[in-house]
TITI-409858 format. One line per field, with one value per residue (C-alpha): x, y, z; residue in three letters. Coordinates in Angstrom, 3 decimals, padded with zeros to 6 digits. Layout:
X <- c(X;...) .
Y <- c(Y;...) .
Z <- c(Z;...) .
r <- c(ala;...) .
end
This chain:
X <- c(000.000;002.788;004.804;001.710;001.190;004.847;004.622;001.484;003.143;006.123;003.825;003.776;000.263;001.211;004.413;002.533;-000.113;002.499;004.579;001.608;000.504;003.967;004.316;000.830;001.428;004.752;003.288;000.173;002.082;004.745;002.198;000.089;003.012;004.088;000.526;000.092;003.296;002.417;-001.174;-000.196;002.447;000.000;-002.739;-000.498;001.461;-001.691;-003.181;000.042;000.310;-003.326;-003.005;000.263;-001.164;-004.340;-002.308;-000.027;-002.995;-004.668;-001.534;-001.012;-004.573;-004.410;-000.720;-000.658;-002.722;-000.265;002.210;005.917;005.864;002.428;000.947;-000.632;-004.145;-003.277;-001.804;-004.838;-007.196;-005.142;-005.021;-008.723;-009.472;-007.415;-008.813;-012.380;-011.960;-011.013;-013.096;-014.494;-010.964;-010.122;-007.267;-005.446;-003.227;-000.407;001.360;004.587;006.619;009.602;008.106;004.524;002.288;-001.299;-003.187;-006.614;-007.147;-005.779;-002.098;-001.440;-002.057;001.137;003.246;003.668;005.927;009.420;012.475;013.827;010.680;010.825;014.506;013.872;011.014;013.216;016.008;014.245;011.954;009.788;007.152;008.364;006.224;006.340;003.964;003.528;001.398;-000.232;-002.744;-002.994;-003.962;-001.850;-001.301;000.295;002.299;003.227;005.426;005.319;007.391;006.131;008.625;008.904;010.142;013.452;014.388;016.886;014.084;014.761;012.955;013.797;012.199;009.818;010.152;006.466;005.823;002.629;002.160;-000.681;-001.689;-004.300;-005.517;-005.268;-007.981;-009.463;-006.122;-005.501;-008.875;-007.865;-004.605;-006.426;-008.834;-005.856;-004.378;-007.685;-007.912;-004.385;-005.240;-008.408;-006.551;-003.888;-006.496;-008.325;-005.017;-004.089;-007.462;-007.195;-003.643;-004.644;-007.521;-005.257;-002.647;-005.208;-006.336;-002.742;-001.844;-004.828;-003.771;-000.200;-000.946;-003.575;-001.116;001.446;-001.056;-001.886;001.832;002.291;-000.611;000.680;004.153;002.754;000.726;003.813;005.765;003.034;003.632;000.996;003.298;000.387;-000.518;-000.480;-001.254;-003.626;-001.549;-003.262;-001.691;001.917;003.450;006.192;003.751;002.372;005.930;006.594;003.485;004.544;008.004;006.470;004.316;007.325;009.334;006.495;006.070;009.784;009.850;006.803;008.386;011.664;009.953;007.812;010.939;012.711;009.725;009.568;013.252;012.817;009.946;012.009;014.958;012.805;011.127;014.529;015.776;012.639;012.874;016.566;016.011;013.187;015.251;018.266;016.286;015.901;019.514;020.764;018.652;020.307;023.740;023.074;022.162;025.375;027.494;025.908;027.080;030.528;030.699;030.132;033.103;035.379;037.225;038.359;039.815;043.282;043.490;043.472;040.525;038.680;039.162;037.900;034.826;034.048;034.505;032.091;029.620;029.808;029.435;026.519;024.818;025.453;024.087;021.018;020.403;020.798;018.274;015.845;016.219;015.717;012.567;011.320;011.928;010.150;007.102;007.139;007.513;004.670;002.433;002.187;003.562;000.831;000.674;-000.213;-001.224;-001.400;-001.779;001.725;003.800;006.170;008.944;008.931;009.007;012.136;013.771;013.137;014.664;017.859;018.025;017.480;020.593;022.737;022.712;022.295;025.860;027.510;027.411;023.721;022.092;018.302;016.185;012.725;009.535;008.485;006.665;002.948;003.074;003.145;000.958;000.004;-001.225;001.847;003.195;005.681;007.713;008.195;008.915;011.604;013.115;013.092;014.836;017.286;018.327;018.857;020.833;022.864;023.634;024.729;027.048;028.574;029.037;028.921;030.463;029.277;027.527;024.379;021.475;017.933;015.092;011.306;008.771;005.460;004.795;001.307;000.426;-002.734;-003.583;-001.965;-002.599;-000.103;003.119;005.647;009.166;012.011;015.526;018.731;021.890;025.543;028.863;030.503;031.642;028.170;026.903;028.309;025.854;025.704;024.732;021.813;019.178;020.132;020.771;017.536;018.079;018.758;022.423;023.519;026.879;027.687;031.375;032.200;035.555;033.972;035.067;032.689;030.432;028.050;025.017;023.211;022.881;019.119;018.692;017.843;015.670;013.682;013.455;011.982;009.493;008.313;007.909;005.969;003.797;002.797;001.993;005.028;008.154;011.874;014.759;018.449;020.511;023.787;023.880;025.580;028.004;028.831;027.352;024.278;020.713;017.867;014.350;011.294;007.830;004.895;001.250;-000.236;-003.102;-005.143;-007.786) .
Y <- c(000.000;002.410;001.508;002.086;005.530;006.450;005.267;007.394;010.490;009.996;009.608;011.966;013.205;014.409;015.997;017.868;019.121;020.210;021.892;023.815;024.798;026.059;028.075;029.505;030.356;032.051;033.976;035.029;036.025;037.872;039.753;040.410;041.751;044.068;045.280;045.704;047.711;050.040;050.488;051.088;053.607;055.380;055.554;056.777;059.179;060.774;061.078;062.556;065.091;066.175;066.566;068.554;070.789;071.467;072.066;074.521;076.357;076.641;077.997;080.410;081.580;082.190;082.914;086.533;087.639;086.262;088.736;088.018;087.183;085.610;085.040;081.823;083.130;084.136;080.704;079.000;081.019;080.148;076.356;076.308;078.006;075.509;072.468;073.729;074.119;070.425;068.921;066.215;064.979;064.678;067.175;067.921;070.996;072.175;075.583;076.431;079.585;079.339;077.974;078.820;075.900;075.845;072.680;072.119;068.806;066.751;067.428;063.662;063.347;065.292;062.914;061.153;063.991;062.585;064.672;064.187;065.752;068.723;069.255;069.112;071.650;073.986;073.886;073.630;076.080;073.326;070.802;067.653;064.552;061.036;058.115;056.587;053.807;054.350;052.104;050.004;052.986;054.722;058.478;061.034;063.671;066.891;069.717;073.090;076.129;079.685;081.698;085.371;086.736;088.595;091.784;089.832;087.705;084.697;083.564;083.028;081.120;083.067;080.692;079.749;076.128;074.217;070.484;068.361;064.873;063.244;059.632;057.539;054.984;055.384;054.812;051.773;050.387;050.761;048.880;046.070;045.794;045.421;042.685;040.826;041.144;039.718;036.788;036.021;036.270;033.859;031.326;031.523;031.219;028.113;026.529;027.287;025.961;022.672;022.278;023.015;020.625;017.830;018.440;018.560;015.424;013.627;014.593;013.458;010.313;008.878;007.991;006.903;004.527;003.168;002.719;000.917;-001.440;-002.143;-002.856;-005.312;-007.074;-007.306;-008.766;-011.406;-012.395;-010.343;-008.923;-007.676;-004.949;-001.411;002.089;004.669;007.621;011.002;014.383;015.206;016.013;014.137;011.599;010.851;010.380;008.040;005.988;005.875;004.674;001.985;000.772;000.633;-001.259;-003.693;-004.302;-004.939;-007.235;-009.156;-009.604;-010.772;-013.221;-014.571;-015.078;-016.813;-019.078;-019.883;-020.770;-022.809;-024.754;-025.372;-026.541;-028.908;-030.245;-030.755;-032.630;-034.738;-035.535;-036.363;-038.575;-040.392;-040.906;-042.143;-044.572;-047.297;-047.366;-047.196;-050.237;-052.126;-050.883;-051.989;-055.469;-055.647;-054.357;-056.997;-059.676;-058.094;-057.877;-061.607;-062.253;-059.556;-061.909;-063.989;-061.035;-059.563;-056.929;-053.846;-055.056;-056.114;-052.686;-051.030;-053.248;-052.467;-048.737;-048.884;-050.806;-048.280;-045.240;-046.866;-047.521;-043.923;-042.564;-044.783;-043.371;-039.812;-040.483;-042.013;-038.994;-036.566;-038.379;-038.293;-034.512;-034.157;-035.855;-033.428;-030.442;-031.665;-032.262;-035.918;-037.219;-038.709;-040.423;-044.076;-043.956;-047.061;-047.779;-048.842;-049.535;-046.600;-048.046;-051.332;-049.436;-047.576;-050.822;-052.377;-049.334;-049.642;-053.434;-053.291;-051.133;-053.053;-050.293;-052.630;-052.485;-049.957;-047.236;-046.600;-046.560;-046.760;-045.668;-046.687;-047.558;-051.162;-052.780;-051.991;-048.965;-046.248;-046.521;-043.882;-043.519;-042.820;-043.685;-046.455;-046.112;-042.373;-042.753;-045.279;-042.746;-040.000;-042.060;-043.702;-040.349;-038.752;-041.683;-042.125;-038.381;-038.502;-041.430;-039.842;-036.276;-036.672;-039.316;-042.470;-043.322;-041.988;-041.937;-042.455;-041.737;-041.696;-040.030;-038.203;-034.603;-033.502;-029.940;-028.342;-026.602;-028.826;-032.234;-035.119;-035.153;-037.874;-036.667;-038.477;-037.304;-038.343;-037.052;-037.661;-037.014;-035.065;-031.447;-030.157;-027.948;-024.452;-021.853;-020.137;-023.451;-024.306;-022.208;-023.904;-027.462;-028.783;-027.081;-029.167;-029.926;-027.721;-028.536;-027.203;-027.454;-026.394;-028.186;-031.464;-034.435;-036.158;-038.533;-041.369;-039.164;-037.383;-034.065;-034.477;-036.672;-033.952;-032.123;-035.322;-035.830;-032.358;-032.885;-036.206;-034.650;-031.708;-034.125;-035.639;-032.145;-032.218;-030.172;-030.901;-028.790;-029.119;-027.733;-028.164;-029.730;-027.797;-030.664;-031.012;-032.819;-032.164;-033.185;-033.468;-033.385;-034.599;-033.715;-035.606;-035.170;-038.308;-039.552;-042.474;-044.405) .
Z <- c(000.000;000.965;-002.123;-004.287;-002.733;-003.290;-006.905;-007.387;-005.922;-008.233;-011.213;-014.169;-013.372;-009.882;-011.153;-013.878;-011.440;-008.903;-011.593;-012.988;-009.467;-008.520;-011.721;-011.307;-007.636;-008.341;-011.277;-009.384;-006.261;-008.227;-010.296;-007.243;-005.219;-008.019;-008.504;-004.756;-004.427;-007.295;-006.138;-002.504;-003.505;-005.779;-003.158;-000.347;-002.550;-003.905;-000.417;000.917;-001.889;-001.472;002.310;002.089;-000.607;001.397;004.563;002.748;001.225;004.619;006.286;003.396;003.817;007.561;008.233;006.841;009.835;012.334;013.825;013.742;017.453;018.022;021.445;022.595;021.989;018.440;017.670;019.200;017.038;013.973;014.559;015.425;012.120;010.117;011.973;011.651;007.894;007.602;010.370;008.113;007.452;011.178;011.077;014.309;014.058;016.299;016.087;017.876;018.307;020.569;023.837;022.910;021.743;020.597;019.532;018.016;019.787;022.650;023.081;023.267;019.516;018.892;020.891;017.501;016.327;016.259;017.218;013.705;012.246;014.605;013.820;010.050;010.324;012.349;009.770;006.359;004.618;003.163;004.231;005.984;006.483;007.865;008.343;011.768;013.276;016.632;018.359;015.193;013.025;010.343;010.550;008.271;010.143;008.283;009.520;007.747;008.801;008.138;006.093;005.200;001.922;002.218;000.423;-001.705;-003.141;-000.889;002.265;005.883;008.729;010.929;013.889;013.617;012.657;012.075;012.457;011.106;012.244;010.012;010.149;006.977;007.641;004.164;002.479;004.709;003.667;000.028;000.715;002.522;-000.397;-002.759;-000.540;-000.534;-004.321;-004.687;-002.402;-004.357;-007.657;-006.362;-005.266;-008.596;-010.466;-008.462;-009.108;-012.813;-012.899;-011.263;-013.715;-016.677;-015.281;-015.009;-018.576;-019.804;-017.841;-019.312;-022.810;-022.184;-020.188;-022.533;-025.314;-022.717;-021.132;-024.572;-025.242;-021.909;-022.632;-026.137;-024.773;-022.256;-024.942;-027.110;-024.193;-023.887;-027.495;-029.310;-031.954;-034.092;-031.585;-033.022;-031.698;-033.179;-034.340;-033.991;-034.606;-035.408;-032.024;-030.169;-028.718;-032.178;-033.397;-030.467;-031.343;-034.991;-033.983;-031.788;-034.674;-036.990;-034.378;-033.754;-037.478;-037.920;-034.905;-036.130;-039.526;-037.996;-035.676;-038.520;-040.612;-037.721;-037.164;-040.849;-040.857;-037.680;-039.206;-042.319;-040.226;-038.193;-041.321;-042.897;-039.824;-039.769;-043.482;-043.277;-040.249;-041.974;-045.125;-043.135;-041.022;-043.663;-044.934;-041.341;-040.464;-043.316;-042.263;-038.685;-039.868;-041.866;-038.974;-036.691;-039.077;-039.290;-035.490;-035.218;-037.540;-036.134;-033.721;-036.700;-038.583;-038.189;-035.371;-037.579;-039.636;-036.459;-034.900;-038.075;-038.126;-034.489;-035.098;-038.019;-035.900;-033.007;-035.261;-037.054;-033.734;-032.608;-035.874;-035.471;-031.966;-033.266;-036.022;-033.547;-031.241;-034.124;-035.177;-031.596;-031.437;-034.784;-033.324;-030.391;-032.747;-034.926;-031.908;-032.863;-029.575;-027.396;-024.041;-023.678;-020.046;-017.937;-014.252;-013.253;-010.167;-010.453;-008.276;-010.194;-013.476;-012.320;-011.189;-014.615;-016.306;-014.249;-014.655;-018.428;-018.796;-016.334;-013.720;-010.790;-009.505;-007.195;-009.870;-009.255;-005.810;-005.935;-002.981;-004.078;-002.200;-001.749;-004.681;-004.849;-002.542;-005.189;-008.286;-010.838;-014.414;-016.545;-019.966;-019.012;-022.217;-021.801;-018.068;-019.004;-021.447;-018.799;-016.104;-018.527;-020.006;-016.577;-015.127;-018.335;-018.383;-014.713;-015.371;-018.480;-017.239;-013.430;-011.195;-009.467;-007.352;-008.960;-006.511;-007.776;-005.352;-005.634;-003.381;-003.229;-002.348;-001.424;-002.361;-000.958;-004.222;-006.862;-005.320;-005.176;-007.217;-007.910;-007.165;-008.951;-008.139;-009.889;-008.162;-008.923;-007.200;-010.032;-010.234;-010.858;-013.664;-014.294;-013.058;-016.450;-018.068;-015.770;-017.649;-020.952;-019.824;-021.413;-024.763;-027.848;-028.586;-025.684;-024.142;-020.685;-021.547;-025.104;-024.898;-023.826;-025.835;-028.238;-026.283;-027.121;-026.503;-029.324;-027.456;-027.404;-024.336;-021.817;-024.362;-024.985;-021.215;-020.752;-023.605;-022.118;-018.657;-020.084;-022.046;-018.694;-017.366;-015.120;-014.472;-014.531;-013.344;-012.628;-009.757;-007.956;-004.518;-001.713;-001.091;-004.774;-007.726;-009.825;-009.093;-011.599;-010.183;-012.082;-010.802;-012.305;-011.300;-009.782;-011.916;-010.805;-012.667) .
r <- c(met;trp;ala;lys;ala;val;arg;phe;leu;arg;gly;leu;arg;val;arg;leu;val;val;gly;phe;ala;val;val;ala;ala;val;ser;ala;leu;gly;thr;gly;leu;leu;ala;phe;arg;glu;ala;arg;thr;gly;val;leu;gln;arg;ser;gln;asp;val;val;ile;glu;gln;phe;arg;asp;ser;ile;asp;ala;phe;ala;pro;gly;val;pro;ser;ala;pro;thr;gly;glu;glu;leu;thr;ala;leu;val;asp;ser;val;ala;arg;ala;his;arg;ser;gln;gly;trp;gln;val;leu;ala;thr;tyr;glu;asp;thr;arg;ala;ala;ser;gly;pro;asp;gly;ala;phe;ala;arg;leu;ser;pro;glu;leu;arg;glu;ala;val;ala;glu;arg;ala;ser;ala;val;phe;gln;arg;val;asp;ala;asp;gly;arg;pro;phe;leu;val;val;gly;leu;pro;val;thr;tyr;ala;ser;ala;ser;gly;gly;ser;tyr;leu;ser;gly;val;ala;phe;tyr;leu;val;val;pro;gln;asp;thr;glu;glu;ala;tyr;val;gln;ala;ile;ile;ala;ala;val;glu;his;ala;thr;val;tyr;ala;leu;gly;gly;ala;val;leu;leu;ala;leu;leu;ala;ala;arg;gly;val;leu;arg;pro;leu;arg;ala;leu;arg;gly;ala;thr;arg;arg;met;ala;glu;gly;his;leu;asp;val;arg;leu;asp;val;gln;gly;ser;asp;glu;leu;ala;glu;leu;ser;arg;thr;phe;asn;asp;thr;ala;ala;ala;leu;glu;gln;ser;val;ala;glu;leu;arg;arg;leu;glu;val;gln;ala;arg;arg;phe;ala;ala;asp;val;ser;his;glu;leu;arg;thr;pro;leu;ala;ala;met;ala;ala;val;thr;asp;val;leu;asp;glu;gly;ala;pro;arg;leu;asp;pro;glu;thr;gly;asp;ala;val;arg;leu;ile;ser;glu;glu;thr;ala;arg;leu;ser;arg;leu;val;glu;asp;leu;met;glu;met;ser;arg;phe;asp;ala;gly;ala;ala;ala;leu;ala;leu;asp;glu;ile;asp;val;ala;glu;ser;leu;arg;arg;thr;leu;ala;ala;arg;gly;trp;thr;asp;glu;arg;val;val;ala;arg;leu;pro;ala;pro;gly;thr;leu;arg;ala;arg;leu;asp;pro;arg;arg;leu;asp;val;val;val;ala;asn;leu;val;gly;asn;ala;leu;arg;his;gly;ala;ala;pro;val;arg;val;ser;leu;gly;val;arg;his;asp;arg;thr;glu;gly;ala;trp;leu;ile;ile;glu;val;ala;asp;glu;gly;arg;gly;ile;pro;glu;glu;ala;leu;pro;his;ile;phe;glu;arg;phe;tyr;lys;ala;asp;ala;thr;arg;ala;arg;ser;glu;ser;ser;gly;leu;gly;leu;ala;ile;thr;ala;glu;asn;val;his;leu;his;gly;gly;arg;val;his;ala;ala;asn;arg;pro;arg;gly;gly;ala;val;phe;thr;val;glu;leu;pro;val;arg;arg;ala) .
end
């Protein structure tokens, strides 16, 4: 379950959705932040400019009536006039001249005037402003000195300064509205991005899923599978390439199968044609064998060599014809209820394997019966024991048992083990192939190279299994598993 979830999260669909969402979020947030900064600056700058301009106009309107050394009452009348003119805007005005102060509202409102602002107003002949936050509310603070025109055309400070404190709740509301708009735009952009990502992923994954399914079908042997090619994009090109590859592979496999059929038919025809003359040659060599002891040694050896090679060629032809019957599907079982242990004993006795070279561990007669083809069982056991004696080392141990499987029922287990060097690991997967040699440098033997292949075909014909392995203590072991059929 956990592995499935991890595989899903690493899938192309999730990566596309996440990628689209990240790009959309970054784009929306970046655009929103830029828009917010420009809008906030514009709103506050415009408000600031309007307030300073109005404050300057008001001071210019009332300041001419103020004497050069105003009293407290005169400053109070002046600030009250300015504040009253802008009551709706919540202006609070403060006027100072040396140690004299006059305010239009509570004096605590002017505690927001910073020393830096006061110092700048005292030194400059222009308006000075700053924004401050107090009690969670934004305020604009403006300082404006009163100047007199000099005879030289310049101006000089009169010593009278006015200060304005005005709340900026409206401007803050505009800024909050911009923030909310940016947040909503980001959410809508993310939702749209996810939807677009799903649509894009669907468009991309559909041909990929089709390609995956076609690949699996091809792996199962359906070489005629093809994809529908739509469009001219990279995915369409990929589908077209897959179709071309599948067509080429199908053609190659068909050609290989045709050649294989021809080769098998050729082997079958040659074997059939050689069978009759070989039978005649065998009869002649039997006669020559009987007279070989009366011939001179060189002639006798030549006669025996001809007889042995004729017998080997006869076995090869018989094995090739047997393989031809398997290839043609003409091989059939002749099942009979037999005593399996007795059948194995007869196989060993018929070939003279009753001495110390072969050790048989078989059940008592009559204890293990099953429906098998006795001739093919004889071939299986004879091939395995003969192979162990030729390529392994004595003693060869033959054992027979039964394994009961809850789902598959009862199985006969025949094991043939030797004391040789075993089979090279790289040869084990190919040991039942036709004419396969585990050791390429192995000397020419009496076997045809088809014994183990015929063994495997006979076991499969019974519905069984056969496999080879190396024992931990050395030597090879061949295991035959046959289903137990009873009448």
